[in-house]
N, C-alpha and C positions, 0 to 999 in steps of 0.2 A: 278568358272565361272558359277555356277548354280544360282547365285543371281543377274543377270543382270537386271537393271532397267533403263528405259529411260524416260526423262521428257522434256517438251518444255518450253521455256521462251521467251515471247515477248520482243523485243527491246534491252535487255541487258542480258548477261549471269549472273548467280548468283555470280560468282567470276571472275572478269576480268583477274586478273593475272593467275589464274588457266587455263583459256581458252587460253590465249596467250602463256603460257608455252607449252601446247599441240601443238598448231599451230607451234610454233618454233621448237619443237622436230621433227615434221613431215615435216618441210620446205615447208609449204603450205601457202603462203601469202594471197591467195584468201579467206581463211577462217578467216582471221584476222578481228577484229572489226574495224580496221582503213580503211577498204574498204567501210564502211557504208556511209561516206560522199560522195563518188563517186556515189553510187547507189541512194542516196537521191536526186540527181539532177533530176532523172527520176521518183521520187515519190515512190521508193521502201523502205520498212521497213524490218528489219531482225527479224527472229524468230530462236532461238537457240535450237538445239536438242542435249541433252547430255545423254550419256550412261555410267553408273557406275557399277562397281563390288565391292560390299561391301564398297561403298562410294568413291572409287577411280575413277576418270575420266579416261576412257580408250578409248572412242570414241565420236566424236562430228561432227556435221555438221550445217551449217548456211544456211537457205533458205530465199530468198528475196520474199516478197509478195507485190502485187500492187492492188489497187482499185481506180479507177478514182474519184476524188472529183468534177470534172466538170459536171458529169452526175447527173440528178435528182435521188434521193434516190430510187425511185421505179424501175429504170432500171439499177442501178449502178452495180448490180451483174454480168452483162454481161462482165464487164471489169476486173473481178478478175482473176489474173494469178500469177504464182510463177515461180521462176527460181533459179538454183544453178550454180555457175560459177566454181566449182571445186569439186573434190572428198572429201569424209569425211576424217577427221583426225583420224587415228587409232594409239593408243600408240604403239611405236616400240616394247615394251615388249610383246604385245599381238597380233601381226600380224598373228600368227597361229590360233587365234580365231576370225579372221576378219569376217568370215561368220556369226557367232553368234552375233557379235556386230552389223553388218549391218542389220541382221534380226530384232534385237531389235529396232534399229533406224527407220527402215521402218515402223514397227508397230506404233511407236510413231508419225511418220509423217502422216501416214494414218489416225490416230486419229484426228490430227489437220486438215487434209483435210476435214474430215467429218463435221467440224465446220465451216471452212472458205469457203469451197465449191468453189475451183478455177475452172475456165473454162478450163485453160490449165496449163501445168507444163513442164518446160524444164530443163533437167539435162545435163550439159556440163562437160566433163573431161578436165583437164589441165596438169596433171602430168603423164598421161599414165597408171593410176591405174584403177581398176574396178569401175564402177559407182554403186550406189545403184539401185536395180531393183524392179519394182513394177508389181504386177499381173494385168496389164492393157495393152490394145493395145497401141503400140507406133510406132512412125515414127523415124527410126534411120538413122543418117547421120554419116558416119565414116571418119576418117582422120588419118594421122600420127602425132605423137608428137615427135619432134626431140630434143635431148639434147647431149651435149658434156661432157664427163667425164673430170673433172679438177684435179683429184687426182695425176696424173703424173706431171712431170715437164713441164713447158711451152714448152721447146724445144722438148720434146717427143710428146706433143700434136700437136704442130705446124707441126712436121714432118709427121703426118698422114693426114694433109689437102690435098685436091685435088690440082692438078697442077695449075689450074686457080687461086685458092686462094693464093697459095704460090707465084706465079708470081706477082699477084697484090700487095701482101704485100712487095715484094722486090721493086716493082715500087714505092710504097708509101714511103719507106725508102729513096730511091734514090732522090725522089722529095721533100723530107723534109716535108712530111705531119705530122702534129702534132695533137695528140689526148689529150683532156683534159676533166676533170669532171667539171661541172659548176652548179651554182645555179641561174644563170641569164638566163632566158628562152627566151628572145627576139629573139636572133639569131636562136635558135632551132625552135621556132614557125614560124619564117619567112620561114624556109625551108619547113615546112608543108604547109604554105600558097602557096608557089611556086608549090609544088608537086600537090596540089589540082587543079591547072590550067591545069595539064597534063591529057590527055585522059586515062581513066581506073583506075586512082588512087582514092582510097577512104581511109578516115582516120577519127578518132575521131575528134570532133571539138576542137578548141583551148580552149574553155571554159572547156570541159571535160579534156583536157590535163593539164590545169592549176589546176583544182580541184584535179586531180590525184596526181600531184606533191605536192600540198599544204597538202593534207591529209596524204601522205605516207612519204615524205622526212623528215618532222619534227619528225617522229617516226623511222627514220633510215631504211626505207623500200624502198627507191627509189633514184636512181642516174640518172642524165642526162649527156650524153657525147656528145661532138662535135669534129669533125675532121676538121682541118683547112688546106687549100691549097692555097698558094700565098696570105696569109692574109685574106682569105675569108672562111666562114663556108660552107662546102660542104656535110657533112653527120652528122646525129645525131642518137643516140641510147638511148632509155629510158629503164632502167633496174629496175625491181621489185625484191626484195630479202627478204628472211626469212630463218632462220636457216642456213643450209648448201647449200641452193639452190638459184640461181638467174635466172631471166627470162627476155628475150628480149621481152619487152612489146610493144613498138612503135618505129618507126624509118623511116627515108627516106634519100635519097641521091640525090644530083645533079649529072647528068651524066658528068663526066670529064675523063681525061686520067691519073688520079692521083693514082688510086688504093685504094682510101679512103674508099669505101664501104666495102671492105673485111678487110682492115687494122684496121678499128675502132673496128670491132668485135674481131679480134685477140688481140688487145691491151686490150679490156675490159675483155676477157677471162684471159689474163695474170695477170691483176690487181686482179681479184677475186680469181684466183688460189693462188696467193701469200698471200691472206687474209685467206685462208683455206676453201673456198667454194669448194664443191665437184661436182656440176652439173651446167651447163649453158644451160638453156632451150631456144631453138631457136623458139619454137612455132610450128604451124601447117605446115605440108607438105602433098603433095598428096600421098596416099597409092597406088593407081592404076591409070592408065590413065583415065583422066576425060575430059569433054568438057569445059575446061577452060585453054587454053594455057598459059595465063599469070601466073596462079597459078602453073601449072604443070611444064612448061619449064622455067619460070622466077624465082619466089620465091622459088619453090622447088629445082630447080637446084642450085640456090645460096646457100641455106642452106645446101644442101648435099655436097657442096664443103668443109665443115668443118668436114666431115666424122663423122656425128653424129650417135648415137644409135637411132633407130626409134621404137617407141611403138605405139600401136593402141589407138586412142582416139575416142570419140563419142559425139554426141549431140542428146540426145533422147527427143522427144516431145510427151507428153501424152495429148490427148484431152479428157477431161472429159465431155464436152458438145460441140460437133462439131457445132451445129446450133448457139449457143450463140457466139462461137468463130468467125464464119463467119460474124455475125452481128457486132461484135466488130471491126473486121478488116475493114469492110466497113465504120464504123463510124470514125475510125482513119483517113482514107483517106479523108473523108468529112471535118473533123476538121482541118486537116493539108493542105488542098487544098488551094492554093493561088488564 
């Protein structure tokens, strides 16, 4: 472990299969190359950072970089930014050396930063693991990351659910709610269209959802589920998967008395548990009381009904040039102003 070397590669890793094998071992879909089509919608390009020990790939992370092509070249630098949407992949055999691997990756990333010179850099965690840390001032936003263990039988897992979730599932069964996996997105997208008409609801655009599905489903990394009640779609769950992990990525429900909102998640967990998946990530929850009742009392309460394990997550923002960042934010508002 004394011969760690890290290098960066623009646009593509040197060996696609090697990269995806590590991503699969770590169960981290967000580091997969197949997410690139989604980020490309917003003009981001990937740079791959690989850490090796005597030639063996033992750690890796992908960072997305952006530079506006709409601005004149003389002022284009104010738009430069970078972001990470998940933790690095550390080979399971070398997790005890994670600190040294992370240190090597950070040095390599800092080297690239000295060339690209981003104005800002955001590092988000998605699996509840430790982020890479940089010796710079940062603004940290913390949250909980909830997941349900799927290693036990479905009956054992279901028995640990909160009383609300269990009651809603019983209601759904009595009312003959049906849950199915589908590749026809029309009905699911209509549910999002309806949800966007409701106060306080925000979601990715249908274009984003369609691109997400097209990029990942063909590579076996995405499933879309719909719950039906009285022959009408009432709930949808979109799942990202890699290795032994699956992630609740997007979803929405129409308010009914059918219990479908809880039942669809229970059925999805049952399905992936039977396939050998070990964790079902429900995404973010509130760690502490916050000034956002919808998130704390609504979404967080809902997810906690599945009795998840909750880990600490964070979104760290590093500002390398605060003045340029302010100018860029104001320009964005001007360019998007209707």
